[in-house]
N, C-alpha and C positions, 0 to 999 in steps of 0.2 A: 384841602377839605379840612383838615382842622382848624386851620384860621377861618373860613368859613362856616363851620358847621357847629364846632364845638367852643372855639374863644369866645364868640360873640354871646353865648348861653351863661359862662361863668362869672356872675354877678358876685354872688358869696364866694367866700374863699373855696377854690377847687383845685385839687391835685389831678394832672392829668399824667398817667403813671405806665410805665412797660411800653415805650415807644417802640415801632418796627426799627429792626437794624438797618435800613434802608434811609431812614430819616436821622440816623445817628450813628454817622461814620466814625467818631471818636470813643462812642461808649463801650464798654464790654457787654458781650451777650449776656443774655439774662439765665443765671443759673438752673431754671427750672424750666422754662417756657421757649422752645426754639422759635427763631426767628424774630424774639423780641430783645430789647437792651435793659439794662438796670438804668432807669433814666426817668425822672419827674421834672414836671413844670408848676409852679403855683401861679394860677389867676387868681384876680381879686377885682371885681369891677370892671372886667374885660379886658385887664391889663397883665402881661407876664411881670410877676415880680422876681421869680427866680427861674433858674434851669439848671438843673444838678443830674449827675450821672456819675456811676462808678468808670474812671478811667479805664480805657484798654490800654494794656501794656504789653501786648504780643506782639512783636515787630512785624511778623510773616502776616499775620491776619490783617495789621494795620496797612501794610503795604498794598495788599489784595484788595482791600476797600478803597484805599485811594484809586486803585487802578479801575476799579468799578466805577468810581466816582468820575473819574477822568473820560469813562466812554460816554457817563450820562451828560457830562459839561458839553462835549463834541457834539451829542445830539440837541444839545438847545438848553439844557436846563440850566438856568442861569444860577440856581443857588447849590450847585453839585461844587465839591471842593476839588482844588488842584492836587496833583501830588505834590507831598513835602517829604522829599528824599532826604533831607538834613533831619527832620522829625524822626523818620523810621530809624535811621543811623542811631540817631540820640537814645530811641528805643533799645536797640541793639546794646548799648553799651549800659543800658539801665537808668535811663532819665529818673532821677529821684520823683519829680511831681507826679508821675503816673501811678506811684506806689499806693495810692489811697483814692480818695473821693473829692472828686472834681465840683465845685459849686462856683457859680456865675450868678451875681447879682444885679439887674439894672436898675 
């Protein structure tokens, strides 16, 4: 829905913010808006330039999100992530890159 209805209208620089948790399995939950995450995407001329979020660093929550994604994947959702147990174990040890802010630039 976002790709169809929103991204196509983002000609001028536009930030899409506060994505639903279901769309952002690696992002930390929003501090004041339940059900949302601390995430944004920048679009210019209908193209995504960056996707950034506060990284989820709670291994229990991350493992549950992976389990939820696996159910979606088994139900036919091609974009749902598979469980990454090695990543969850690394979180339990305090994986350093998840201590701050994640930013990806395409």
